[in-house]
C-alpha positions in Angstrom: 6.8 28.2 -7.8 5.3 26.2 -10.5 4.9 22.6 -10.7 6.4 20.3 -13.5 3.0 19.4 -14.3 0.3 21.7 -13.1 -0.6 23.5 -9.6 -3.7 23.9 -8.2 -3.0 28.0 -7.4 -6.4 28.6 -5.9 -6.9 28.7 -2.4 -10.5 26.8 -1.6 -13.5 28.5 0.8 -14.9 26.5 3.0 -18.7 26.4 2.7 -21.5 26.1 5.0 -23.1 22.6 5.6 -26.3 22.5 5.4 -28.2 19.4 7.1 -29.0 16.5 4.8 -26.2 17.5 2.2 -25.1 14.0 0.8 -21.5 14.0 -0.6 -21.6 11.6 -3.7 -20.4 10.9 -6.8 -20.7 8.2 -9.7 -17.9 7.5 -12.2 -17.1 5.6 -15.4 -20.3 4.3 -17.5 -23.6 4.1 -16.1 -24.9 0.7 -15.9 -21.6 -1.0 -16.9 -19.6 -3.3 -15.1 -17.2 -1.4 -13.3 -15.7 -1.9 -9.8 -13.4 0.5 -7.9 -9.5 -0.9 -7.1 -7.6 1.6 -5.0 -7.8 5.4 -4.4 -4.9 7.7 -2.9 -5.1 11.4 -2.0 -3.1 13.7 -4.8 -0.8 15.9 -4.1 -3.6 18.9 -4.6 -5.7 17.7 -2.4 -7.9 16.0 -4.6 -7.6 12.4 -5.1 -7.2 9.8 -8.0 -9.2 6.1 -8.2 -8.1 2.6 -10.5 -11.5 1.1 -11.9 -11.5 -2.2 -13.6 -13.7 -2.7 -16.7 -14.9 -6.1 -17.8 -13.3 -5.2 -21.0 -9.3 -5.4 -21.3 -8.7 -2.2 -20.0 -8.6 -0.2 -16.7 -9.8 3.4 -15.7 -8.0 6.0 -13.6 -9.7 8.9 -13.2 -7.9 12.7 -11.0 -10.5 14.7 -9.1 -10.9 17.9 -7.4 -11.0 18.3 -3.8 -15.0 18.2 -4.6 -15.3 15.0 -6.2 -15.7 16.7 -9.8 -13.8 14.6 -12.5 -10.4 16.5 -13.8 -10.0 13.6 -16.4 -10.4 10.0 -17.2 -7.6 7.9 -18.9 -8.1 4.1 -20.1 -5.4 2.2 -20.2 -4.8 -1.1 -22.3 -1.8 -3.6 -22.9 0.4 -3.1 -26.3 -1.0 -6.8 -26.6 -4.5 -6.8 -25.7 -3.5 -8.6 -22.6 -6.8 -7.8 -19.8 -5.2 -4.7 -17.8 -6.1 -4.8 -14.4 -5.2 -1.6 -11.7 -4.5 -2.8 -8.3 -3.0 -0.2 -6.1 -1.7 3.3 -6.9 0.2 6.0 -5.5 0.4 9.7 -6.1 3.7 11.1 -3.7 4.2 14.6 -5.7 3.0 16.9 -9.0 5.8 14.7 -11.1 4.4 11.3 -10.7 1.9 8.9 -10.4 2.6 5.2 -9.7 0.2 2.1 -10.4 0.6 -1.6 -10.4 -1.6 -4.6 -11.3 -1.9 -7.6 -13.9 -1.4 -8.2 -17.2 -3.7 -11.1 -17.9 -3.4 -13.5 -20.8 -3.2 -17.3 -20.5 -1.4 -16.3 -16.9 -0.2 -13.1 -15.6 2.5 -10.7 -15.3 2.9 -8.0 -12.8 3.3 -4.2 -14.1 4.3 -1.3 -12.5 3.6 2.2 -14.4 4.5 5.9 -14.2 2.4 8.8 -15.6 2.2 12.4 -14.5 -0.7 14.3 -13.1 -1.6 15.1 -16.6 -1.6 11.5 -17.1 0.8 11.3 -19.8 2.9 8.0 -19.9 6.3 8.0 -18.3 7.3 4.5 -18.0 5.8 0.8 -17.4 8.1 -2.2 -16.3 6.8 -5.5 -16.1 7.7 -8.8 -14.4 8.7 -11.5 -16.5 10.2 -14.6 -14.3 6.8 -16.3 -15.2 3.4 -16.4 -16.0 1.7 -16.1 -12.7 2.6 -13.0 -11.1 1.0 -9.6 -10.7 1.5 -6.5 -8.5 -0.5 -6.6 -5.1 0.2 -3.1 -3.4 2.1 -0.1 -4.3 3.2 2.9 -1.9 6.2 5.7 -1.9 8.9 5.8 0.3 10.2 9.0 2.1 13.0 9.1 0.2 10.6 9.1 -3.2 11.2 5.6 -4.1 8.6 2.9 -4.9 8.0 -0.3 -2.5 6.2 -2.9 -4.4 4.5 -6.2 -3.2 4.1 -9.2 -5.9 2.4 -12.1 -5.5 4.2 -14.8 -7.2 7.3 -13.7 -8.9 9.4 -16.7 -7.5 10.7 -20.0 -9.2 8.0 -21.5 -7.1 4.9 -19.3 -7.4 2.5 -21.7 -5.6 5.0 -22.1 -2.4 6.9 -18.8 -2.1 4.0 -16.1 -2.8 4.8 -12.7 -1.7 7.8 -10.6 -2.5 8.4 -7.1 -2.2 10.8 -5.0 -4.1 12.2 -1.3 -3.6 12.3 0.6 -7.0 13.9 4.0 -7.9 11.8 6.9 -9.7 12.9 5.5 -13.0 11.7 2.2 -12.6 14.9 -0.1 -11.7 14.9 -2.8 -9.4 17.2 -1.5 -5.8 16.3 -4.6 -3.8 14.0 -7.4 -3.8 13.2 -9.9 -1.1 10.6 -12.8 -0.5 8.4 -12.7 2.0 7.8 -15.8 4.2 9.5 -18.2 1.9 7.8 -21.4 1.6 10.1 -23.6 3.7 8.5 -22.3 6.7 5.5 -24.8 7.6 3.1 -23.0 8.8 3.3 -19.8 6.2 2.3 -22.1 3.0 -1.1 -20.6 2.4 -0.7 -17.1 3.1 -2.4 -13.9 1.5 -1.9 -10.8 2.3 -4.6 -7.6 2.0 -3.4 -4.6 2.9 0.4 -3.1 2.8 1.3 -0.1 4.9 4.3 2.2 5.5 5.7 2.5 8.9 7.8 5.4 10.8 10.5 3.6 10.9 10.6 3.5 6.9 9.9 -0.1 6.9 6.0 -1.7 6.3 3.9 -3.9 7.6 1.4 -6.6 5.9 -2.0 -8.0 6.9 -3.7 -11.4 5.9 -4.1 -14.9 6.7 -2.5 -18.0 7.1 -3.3 -21.4 7.5 -1.2 -23.1 10.3 -0.5 -27.0 10.7 -2.9 -27.4 14.3 -0.3 -30.0 15.1 3.1 -31.0 13.0 2.4 -34.4 13.2 -0.2 -33.4 10.6 1.0 -30.7 8.4 -2.4 -30.9 6.5 -4.8 -30.5 9.6 -4.7 -26.7 9.3 -6.5 -23.8 11.0 -7.3 -20.4 9.6 -5.2 -17.7 11.1 -4.8 -13.6 11.0 -1.4 -13.0 10.3 0.2 -10.3 10.1 4.5 -9.5 9.4 6.5 -6.4 9.9 9.3 -5.3 7.6 12.3 -3.1 8.0 13.4 -0.6 5.0 15.1 -3.2 3.2 12.7 -5.5 3.1 14.0 -7.9 5.7 11.3 -9.6 7.9 11.6 -8.3 11.8 8.6 -10.2 13.2 5.7 -12.3 12.1 2.5 -13.1 13.7 1.5 -15.8 14.7 4.8 -16.6 15.7 6.9 -19.0 14.1 6.8 -21.8 17.4 3.4 -22.3 16.5 -0.3 -20.3 16.3 -3.2 -20.2 19.2 -5.6 -22.3 17.2 -8.7 -20.5 19.1 -8.2 -17.2 17.2 -9.8 -19.0 13.8 -10.2 -15.6 11.7 -7.9 -13.4 9.2 -6.8 -9.7 9.4 -7.4 -7.2 6.0 -6.2 -3.9 7.5 -3.3 -2.2 9.0 -2.0 1.1 10.5 0.4 2.7 12.5 0.2 5.3 15.5 2.7 6.4 17.4 4.9 3.2 18.3 1.6 0.4 18.2 1.0 -1.2 15.0 -2.8 -2.1 14.6 -4.4 -4.7 12.1 -7.9 -5.5 11.7 -9.9 -8.2 10.5 -12.6 -11.0 11.8 -13.0 -13.9 14.0 -14.6 -17.1 13.3 -13.9 -18.8 16.9 -15.8 -16.8 19.2 -19.3 -17.2 17.6 -21.4 -20.0 15.6 -23.3 -17.5 13.6 -21.8 -14.1 13.2 -18.3 -12.9 11.9 -16.8 -11.2 14.8 -14.7 -7.7 13.9 -11.5 -7.7 15.7 -9.0 -4.9 16.6 -5.4 -6.0 17.1 -2.6 -4.2 18.7 1.0 -5.3 18.8 3.9 -3.4 19.9 7.5 -2.3 18.1 8.5 -6.0 18.3 5.6 -7.7 17.4 4.5 -8.9 20.9 0.2 -8.6 21.2 -0.4 -6.1 23.4 -4.9 -6.7 22.7 -7.2 -8.8 20.9 -10.1 -6.9 20.8 -13.5 -8.0 19.5 -15.2 -4.7 18.7 -19.0 -5.2 18.2 -20.1 -8.8 19.2 -24.0 -8.6 18.2 -25.9 -10.2 15.4 -24.1 -8.6 12.7 -21.4 -10.2 10.2 -18.7 -7.3 9.6 -15.7 -8.0 7.6 -13.6 -5.4 8.2 -11.6 -4.1 5.3 -9.6 -1.1 5.9 -8.3 0.7 8.7 -6.7 4.5 9.4 -5.9 7.0 11.9 -8.8 9.4 11.8 -7.1 11.3 14.6 -4.4 10.9 17.1 -6.6 9.0 19.5 -9.2 7.5 17.1 -9.5 4.5 14.2 -11.6 4.5 11.1 -12.4 1.4 9.8 -14.1 -0.1 7.1 -16.4 -2.9 7.0 -18.5 -5.0 4.7 -21.5 -6.0 6.5 -24.6 -7.4 6.8 -27.4 -8.6 9.0 -27.9 -12.4 8.2 -25.9 -14.8 6.3 -28.3 -15.1 3.2 -28.4 -10.9 2.9 -25.9 -9.0 0.4 -23.4 -7.2 2.5 -23.2 -3.3 2.7 -21.4 -0.3 3.7 -20.5 0.6 7.4 -18.1 2.8 8.8 -16.8 2.7 12.1 -14.6 5.3 14.9 -13.3 3.5 17.5 -11.0 4.5 20.2 -7.7 3.5 19.7 -8.4 -0.3 21.7 -10.9 -0.5 19.3 -14.1 0.2 21.6 -16.8 1.1 19.2 -17.3 5.0 19.2 -20.0 6.0 16.3 -20.9 3.8 13.1 -22.0 5.3 9.8 -24.0 2.8 7.3 -25.2 2.6 3.7 -27.7 0.3 2.7 -27.4 0.8 -1.4 -23.9 1.0 -1.3 -20.8 -1.7 -0.3 -17.3 -1.6 -0.5 -14.8 -3.7 -2.9 -14.1 -6.9 -0.5 -10.4 -5.7 0.1 -7.5 -3.2 -0.3 -6.9 0.3 -1.0 -10.8 1.1 -0.1 -9.7 4.4 1.8 -7.9 7.8 1.3 -7.5 10.3 3.8 -7.7 13.4 2.6 -6.8 17.2 3.8 -8.3 18.1 7.6 -9.3 14.9 8.2 -12.0 13.9 5.5 -11.7 10.1 3.8 -12.9 9.4 0.3 -14.1 5.8 0.4 -15.0 4.0 -2.8 -17.6 1.5 -3.0 -20.1 0.0 -5.7 -23.8 0.4 -6.3 -25.9 -1.7 -6.4 -25.0 -4.0 -3.6 -24.4 -7.8 -4.0 -22.2 -9.2 -6.0 -20.9 -7.0 -9.2 -22.5 -7.5 -12.1 -23.2 -6.0 -15.7 -25.1 -3.1 -14.2 -22.8 -1.7 -11.3 -21.4 1.8 -10.7 -18.6 3.0 -9.2 -19.9 5.5 -6.4 -17.4 7.6 -4.1 -18.7 9.3 -0.7 -16.6 11.6 1.2 -17.1 11.4 5.4 -15.4 13.3 7.7 -13.9 12.2 11.0 -17.3 12.5 12.4 -18.8 10.6 10.3 -20.5 13.2 8.3 -20.8 13.8 4.5 -18.4 16.3 3.3 -19.0 20.0 2.2 -18.9 21.8 -0.7 -15.6 24.1 -1.2 -16.7 26.5 -3.7 -13.9 28.6 -5.3 -13.2 26.8 -8.8 -9.6 25.4 -9.8 -7.3 27.1 -11.8 -4.1 25.1 -13.5 -0.6 26.0 -14.7 -0.2 26.1 -18.5 1.9 23.6 -18.4 -0.9 21.1 -18.3 -3.7 22.7 -20.2 -7.1 22.2 -18.8 -9.5 20.5 -19.7 -7.2 17.1 -20.1 -8.3 15.1 -22.7 -10.2 11.8 -21.3 -7.9 9.4 -23.8 -7.2 5.7 -24.2 -3.2 5.2 -23.4 -1.5 2.1 -25.1 1.6 0.7 -22.6 4.2 -1.2 -24.0 5.5 -2.7 -20.9 9.5 -3.5 -21.0 10.4 -5.9 -18.5 12.2 -4.8 -15.2 15.8 -4.9 -15.1 17.0 -7.4 -12.6 18.5 -7.4 -9.4 21.3 -8.7 -10.6 21.8 -7.1 -14.0 20.8 -3.7 -11.8 23.7 -4.4 -9.3 25.8 -5.0 -12.3 24.8 -1.3 -13.8 25.2 0.4 -10.3 27.6 -1.6 -8.1 28.0 -2.2 -4.9 29.5 -0.6 -1.8 31.9 -2.3 0.1 32.3 -2.1 4.0 35.5 -3.1 5.7 35.9 -4.1 8.0 32.8 -5.8 8.9 32.0 -6.5 11.8 33.5 -3.8 13.0 34.2 -1.6 16.4 35.7 1.5 16.4 35.6 2.5 12.5 34.6 1.0 9.5 35.2 2.5 5.7 32.6 2.8 2.7 33.8 2.6 -0.9 31.6 3.1 -3.6 32.3 1.0 -6.8 33.4 4.2 -9.1 34.2 7.9 -8.0 31.2 9.6 -7.6 29.7 11.9 -10.3 27.5 13.7 -8.6 27.1 15.1 -4.7 25.1 12.8 -2.7 24.8 11.3 0.9 25.6 8.0 2.9 23.4 7.8 5.8 23.4 4.9 8.6 20.1 3.8 10.4 19.8 1.4 13.3 17.2 -1.3 13.3 14.2 1.3 14.3 15.0 2.9 11.2 16.7 6.0 13.0 19.1 7.9 11.5 22.6 6.8 13.5 25.2 9.2 11.2 24.8 11.0 7.9 27.3 12.8 5.4 27.4 15.1 2.6 29.3 13.2 -0.6 31.7 15.6 -2.8 31.7 14.7 -6.3 35.1 12.5 -7.3 34.7 10.6 -3.9 35.6 6.9 -3.9 34.7 6.1 -0.1 34.3 7.6 3.5 35.5 6.3 6.8 33.2 6.5 9.8 34.1 6.1 13.4 31.5 4.1 15.5 33.2 4.1 18.5 30.4 4.2 21.2 27.7 3.1 18.8 25.3 0.2 20.7 26.2 -3.4 19.4 24.0 -5.0 16.4 22.7 -4.6 12.7 23.0 -1.3 10.9 21.9 0.0 7.3 23.9 1.9 5.0 22.5 3.3 2.5 24.4 6.0 -0.2 22.5 8.4 -2.5 24.0 9.5 -6.1 22.8 11.1 -8.7 19.1 9.2 -8.2 20.8 6.0 -7.7 20.2 4.1 -4.2 23.1 2.0 -3.2 22.6 -0.4 0.3 24.5 -2.7 2.8 25.0 -4.0 6.1 27.3 -3.5 8.7 27.4 -5.7 12.3 29.4 -3.2 15.4 30.2 -5.2 17.9 
């Protein structure tokens, strides 16, 4: 079957690994200020990378499985604002999504969709105020988009982070506030990484400043922070808990992931040494209870762990920006640990460094990992180049696949690397979206033996209603037929608690909640 845009038709033949081979590619304009901001695997076993440039433009490149550049698109705002990419996702052959900020006197979050040939489909922006930007983006299992924004609220310096679910056409389905500023302990929270979880929710890792006592809220301590949200953006648990923090654990989280039923966060500990930043690997159970807080390498190195991803079912790959002395510039370190965070193996490049935080590694086919870096090391300057390397789970350079790419005629190759002017339109607000789509009704609610789900209007197309428990497991599912106005669901024998109702029809999603007692 042909893809809508283009499909990789050829199979790849794995070449013999030659001792000393270095898998490395340099992108962008040589000796020009450019930094990598986000990398993700593409649907055809290659990868995509966002690159920010010192002018009012951002770059998005698509590379093959061998790292060869297939196209390089330059994106600019129609009003010539600074265009910055923060995060990207490529869920299928039909869409690439990326987010970031449009900067002028203030900032606006944007979300753009392009096809796999680099053609713009739509671009939306948040114009609630001039102090917000898009931070993270992930594509859910139902092909919707989860977007985390910074500052899209009436009080952006207090209510800092929001999470939104957006349909493939760019319409907001729901929007929730993360850690409202009314929470005394979390008024200075920053998040560095977001990952989706197996229950359809999300996990975020960062830091907060917690008061050391409630009598003096301005005497605060830097604390690692993580929050877990369900598949509707509602917070399920937060670390440190609302009732206070362990002020002996001074530091931050910067990356997160999940293996089986365990959630992981990595970062740095400041509180156990006077001269070093000790890398930490922290484990939580499904309820947010701390299972372990492991100081990974208590040696003379200063490690700023920035990203974590499963290498195998029994090991973790961790990215670090590291140095041996405080006055030395950071360089790249990659670690393999077991699932408790105990060191197994390490890889070092003293001429490269990763970005400070963000999507700094992409897991590829057959447990290979693309890591975007900057060269030379030190703070980015006018001669900074973007360099990508690819390692396997043994921290060896990947080999080169020998067979060439063949492309579908719907996306002719070579693809023109040109400039795209984005005229980003305002997002449809949550209230406007609800008014347009309508709301489902659930009655009785709470329910004991049965409840009815009613639709705002008769369904024009076939659809599906699904009921999920608090862990994201499907409790009930039913196919809906065109013309249907409601459905009656028998809930007798269900466990007491909160359940989520999701109705899908014609590419639209409506949701609600029901309490069973």
